[in-house]
C-alpha positions in Angstrom: 0.0 0.0 -0.1 1.5 3.4 -1.0 2.1 5.9 1.8 0.7 9.3 1.1 3.2 12.1 1.8 0.5 14.2 3.5 0.1 11.3 6.1 4.0 11.4 6.7 3.9 15.2 7.2 0.9 14.9 9.6 2.6 12.3 11.7 5.8 14.4 11.8 3.8 17.5 12.9 2.0 15.5 15.6 5.4 14.1 16.9 6.9 17.7 16.7 3.9 19.0 18.7 4.1 16.3 21.3 7.9 17.0 21.7 7.3 20.8 22.0 4.6 20.0 24.6 7.0 17.8 26.6 9.8 20.2 26.2 7.7 23.0 27.5 6.6 21.0 30.5 10.2 19.8 31.1 11.4 23.3 31.0 8.9 24.4 33.6 9.8 21.5 35.8 13.5 22.3 35.5 12.9 26.0 36.2 10.8 25.0 39.2 13.6 22.8 40.5 16.1 25.6 40.0 13.9 28.1 41.7 13.5 25.7 44.7 17.3 25.0 44.7 17.9 28.7 44.8 15.3 29.1 47.5 16.9 26.3 49.4 20.5 27.8 49.0 19.2 31.1 50.4 17.8 29.2 53.4 21.0 27.3 53.9 22.9 30.5 53.8 20.5 32.1 56.3 20.9 29.2 58.5 24.5 29.2 58.3 24.4 32.9 59.3 22.4 32.2 62.4 24.7 29.3 63.4 27.6 31.7 63.2 25.7 34.2 65.4 25.1 31.3 67.9 28.7 30.3 67.9 29.7 33.9 68.7 27.3 34.3 71.4 28.5 30.8 72.9 32.1 32.1 72.7 31.1 35.4 74.5 29.1 33.4 77.2 32.0 31.1 77.8 34.3 34.0 78.1 32.0 35.8 80.7 31.6 32.5 82.7 35.4 32.1 82.7 35.7 35.7 84.1 33.1 35.0 86.8 35.1 32.2 88.0 38.3 34.3 88.5 39.4 34.8 92.2 38.6 38.5 91.9 35.0 37.8 90.9 32.7 39.8 88.7 32.2 40.1 85.0 35.1 42.0 83.6 33.6 42.8 80.1 35.4 44.6 77.3 34.5 48.1 78.6 35.7 47.4 82.1 39.0 46.0 80.7 39.4 49.0 78.5 38.7 51.3 81.5 41.2 49.4 83.6 43.9 49.7 81.0 43.2 53.4 80.6 43.3 54.0 84.4 46.7 52.3 84.7 48.0 54.4 81.7 46.8 57.4 83.6 48.7 56.4 86.6 51.9 55.7 84.6 51.9 58.5 82.2 49.1 61.0 83.2 47.3 60.4 79.9 43.4 60.8 80.2 42.6 59.3 76.7 38.9 59.3 77.3 39.0 58.0 80.7 36.0 59.8 81.9 33.8 58.3 79.1 35.2 54.8 79.8 34.6 54.9 83.5 31.0 56.0 82.9 30.4 53.2 80.6 32.3 50.4 82.6 31.4 51.1 86.1 28.2 50.4 88.0 28.7 53.3 90.6 28.4 57.1 90.1 31.4 59.1 89.4 32.6 62.5 90.8 31.6 65.1 88.4 33.8 67.7 90.1 37.1 66.1 89.4 39.2 62.9 90.0 38.5 59.4 88.5 36.9 56.4 89.9 39.0 53.3 90.7 38.3 50.2 88.4 35.8 47.8 89.9 38.3 44.9 90.0 41.0 47.1 91.9 38.4 48.5 94.3 37.3 44.9 95.0 40.8 43.8 95.7 41.3 46.5 98.2 38.1 45.6 100.0 39.0 42.0 100.1 42.4 42.7 101.6 40.7 45.0 104.2 38.4 42.2 105.2 41.3 39.9 105.8 43.2 42.5 108.0 40.5 44.5 109.8 38.9 42.5 112.6 36.0 45.0 113.0 35.2 44.6 109.3 35.0 40.9 109.7 32.6 40.8 112.5 30.4 44.0 111.5 27.7 43.9 108.9 29.0 45.7 105.8 26.4 47.3 103.6 26.6 49.7 100.5 24.8 53.0 100.6 24.3 55.8 98.0 24.9 58.6 100.4 25.7 59.7 104.0 22.1 60.0 105.1 21.5 56.5 106.1 19.4 55.4 109.2 18.1 52.2 110.6 15.2 51.5 112.8 15.6 49.0 115.7 12.8 47.3 117.4 13.2 47.8 121.1 10.3 45.5 122.1 7.7 46.3 124.6 4.6 44.7 123.0 2.4 43.6 125.9 -0.1 40.7 126.1 -2.4 39.1 128.6 -4.4 36.1 129.4 -8.2 36.2 129.2 -11.1 33.8 129.0 -12.7 32.9 125.6 -15.6 35.5 126.0 -13.7 38.0 127.9 -13.2 41.6 126.6 -9.7 42.2 125.2 -8.2 45.5 126.2 -5.7 47.3 124.3 -2.0 46.4 125.0 1.1 48.4 124.7 3.0 48.5 121.4 6.6 48.0 120.5 9.0 51.0 120.7 11.5 51.8 117.9 15.0 53.1 118.2 16.9 54.9 115.5 20.6 54.1 114.6 22.4 56.8 112.5 26.0 55.8 111.8 28.8 58.3 111.5 30.0 58.7 107.9 33.4 59.8 106.8 35.8 59.3 103.8 39.1 57.5 104.1 41.7 58.3 101.5 45.3 57.5 100.6 48.0 59.3 98.6 50.7 56.8 97.9 53.8 58.2 96.4 55.7 56.5 93.5 58.8 57.7 91.5 58.5 58.2 87.8 61.2 55.6 87.3 59.1 53.2 89.0 56.1 54.0 86.9 58.2 54.0 83.6 59.3 50.4 84.5 57.3 48.1 82.3 57.7 45.3 84.9 56.5 47.4 87.8 53.0 46.2 88.8 51.0 49.3 89.5 47.9 47.5 90.4 49.6 45.3 93.0 51.4 48.3 94.4 48.2 50.3 95.0 46.6 47.2 96.6 49.4 46.8 98.9 49.9 50.5 100.0 46.3 51.4 100.3 45.2 48.2 102.0 47.8 48.3 104.7 47.1 52.0 105.5 43.3 51.6 105.3 43.3 48.5 107.5 45.1 50.3 110.2 42.9 53.4 110.1 39.7 51.5 109.9 40.6 49.4 113.0 41.3 52.5 114.9 38.2 54.2 113.8 35.7 51.4 114.2 37.2 50.7 117.7 38.0 54.0 119.3 37.0 56.7 116.6 35.3 59.9 117.9 32.7 60.2 115.0 34.2 63.3 113.7 34.5 62.8 109.9 35.0 59.2 110.7 33.1 56.2 112.2 32.4 56.2 115.9 34.2 53.3 117.6 32.2 51.0 120.0 34.5 52.0 122.9 33.7 55.6 122.4 30.1 55.1 123.2 28.9 55.8 126.8 28.6 52.8 128.9 27.0 52.0 132.3 26.6 48.9 134.5 22.8 49.1 134.4 20.9 46.1 133.2 19.1 45.9 129.8 15.6 46.8 131.2 17.0 49.9 133.0 19.7 51.1 130.6 18.8 53.7 127.9 18.8 52.8 124.3 22.2 53.5 122.8 24.3 52.9 125.8 26.5 50.0 126.3 26.7 47.8 129.3 30.0 47.0 131.2 31.1 44.6 133.8 33.7 45.5 136.3 36.7 43.3 136.0 37.1 42.8 139.8 40.4 44.3 140.2 42.0 47.6 139.2 44.8 46.3 137.1 43.6 42.8 136.3 40.9 40.6 135.0 39.4 37.9 137.2 37.8 34.6 136.1 34.7 35.5 138.2 34.3 38.8 136.1 34.6 36.9 132.8 32.1 34.3 133.9 29.7 37.2 135.0 30.2 38.9 131.7 29.1 35.7 129.9 26.0 35.1 131.8 25.1 38.8 131.9 24.6 38.5 128.1 21.1 37.7 127.1 20.6 34.2 126.1 19.6 35.2 122.6 23.0 36.8 122.0 25.2 34.2 123.4 25.1 31.8 120.3 28.0 32.9 118.2 29.3 35.6 120.7 33.0 36.2 120.7 35.6 37.7 123.0 37.5 40.7 121.5 40.7 41.8 123.5 44.1 42.9 122.9 47.3 40.7 123.2 48.0 41.8 126.9 44.5 40.8 127.9 44.6 37.5 126.2 47.9 36.7 127.7 46.6 37.6 131.1 43.4 35.6 130.7 45.3 32.4 129.5 47.3 32.6 132.7 44.1 32.4 134.9 43.9 29.0 136.8 41.3 27.6 139.2 42.0 25.8 142.5 43.1 22.8 140.5 45.7 24.7 138.6 43.8 24.9 135.3 40.8 26.8 133.9 38.5 25.2 131.4 38.0 28.3 129.4 41.4 28.2 127.8 41.4 24.5 127.0 41.5 23.4 123.3 42.8 26.9 122.3 39.5 28.0 121.4 39.7 31.7 122.1 38.6 33.9 119.3 36.3 31.3 117.7 33.6 30.1 120.0 32.8 30.7 123.8 33.8 27.3 124.9 33.3 28.1 128.5 29.8 29.5 127.8 28.6 26.4 126.1 30.1 24.0 128.7 28.9 26.0 131.5 25.4 26.6 130.2 24.6 23.0 129.7 25.8 22.0 133.3 24.0 24.9 134.9 20.7 23.9 133.4 21.1 20.3 134.4 21.8 21.1 138.0 19.1 23.6 138.3 16.6 21.2 136.8 17.6 18.2 138.8 17.8 20.2 142.1 14.3 21.4 141.9 13.0 18.0 140.7 14.7 16.2 143.7 13.4 18.6 146.3 9.9 18.2 144.9 10.1 14.4 145.0 11.5 14.4 148.6 9.2 17.1 150.0 6.8 14.6 151.5 9.5 13.4 153.9 9.7 16.8 155.6 6.0 17.4 155.5 5.4 14.0 157.3 8.1 14.6 159.8 10.3 11.7 158.6 13.2 14.0 158.3 13.9 17.5 159.6 16.0 18.8 156.7 17.2 17.8 153.3 20.5 19.1 151.9 21.4 18.8 148.2 25.1 18.9 147.5 25.4 19.3 143.7 28.8 20.6 142.9 31.7 20.2 140.5 34.7 18.2 141.8 36.7 18.2 138.6 36.7 19.7 135.3 34.6 16.9 133.7 33.0 15.5 136.9 30.1 16.4 139.2 30.0 15.2 142.8 26.4 14.9 144.0 24.8 13.7 147.2 21.6 14.2 149.3 21.9 14.4 153.0 18.7 13.5 155.1 18.7 14.9 158.6 16.9 12.5 160.9 16.7 12.4 164.8 19.5 9.9 165.1 21.8 11.8 162.7 22.5 12.5 159.0 22.0 9.9 156.3 24.0 10.6 153.1 22.5 9.2 149.9 24.4 8.9 146.6 22.8 11.3 144.0 23.1 8.5 141.3 21.2 5.9 143.4 18.5 8.2 144.3 18.1 9.6 140.8 17.9 6.0 139.5 15.2 5.2 142.0 13.2 8.2 141.1 13.4 7.8 137.3 12.9 4.0 137.3 10.1 3.8 139.9 12.5 2.3 142.7 12.1 2.6 146.4 
């Protein structure tokens, strides 16, 4: 059968049309893939940027955490470091180099607008740390930071009254607590250490360590004097400068200290020290400490009892805990409780005329021993009973 040329052309046209349709669809698909690829590449680039930011933040955080763990403490950020370097440069060469702006940005405290420059935080903290190690009063006192000299503190003096009433009785008004005002004496302490220009020009001369050493030593001596005996004129008022009296807490005016007479004009007696301990209110005994100079400490350590020793100086515990206070307090409470309980248990014997008198001998016979006995006075003479035997009979129901 003969093939018509028109049929061949028609078939060719149909094939060409199908190919063109396929090519158009394929081109669209390829274009879509390229577009998605470009979009994905953009997302990957954005993600890489975010990862870089996170890595930088991680590095900064690790650096800050490392600085926090340093012995000096605190976060020495970049601005603080720049301020410290500029301050040292000012000390060495007298160059300001924007020191005023740096200290405003780096420090968390106010600066003096009338002149002078603030000490970098790390250097200031080192001086305070050295002062705490050297000044006894700073170790024992409560140290607070205030923004000015007008600081006052209210103290509750007590005085709130109460009373017992029946369930339906009328409740009358009771007295309220009184408040006292404490206003500390303020002052500034300064130091002006001198260094030669040759020292400052020496690259190996540690200016920071030199300032720490010079100022901390002088400040420590001056603070110890002021906090102990200061007169309150442009400086703190020391506790020994306050008026004192031998009046008790309930009688003594607020703001006055109480003193105990030592017992002798030129010496301290053991009785006076024991009286001092037990004059102190119970609430204040826990954690209380003796504070004395070397001569007083030496004299007290030489005190002895009738047996040639004194329990207060055993175990070398002066300056840490009141060993005598703890030991004596427990013993005293035990004796007082037992004495009253024994008398109550034996009271029937005197009431019924079995004995005429009961004597309790509860005393210390040694540093760690108590000698205790009860003497019953009968018509035919005294009868002494061991404290341990009687106590066992009372507590265990014996006869």
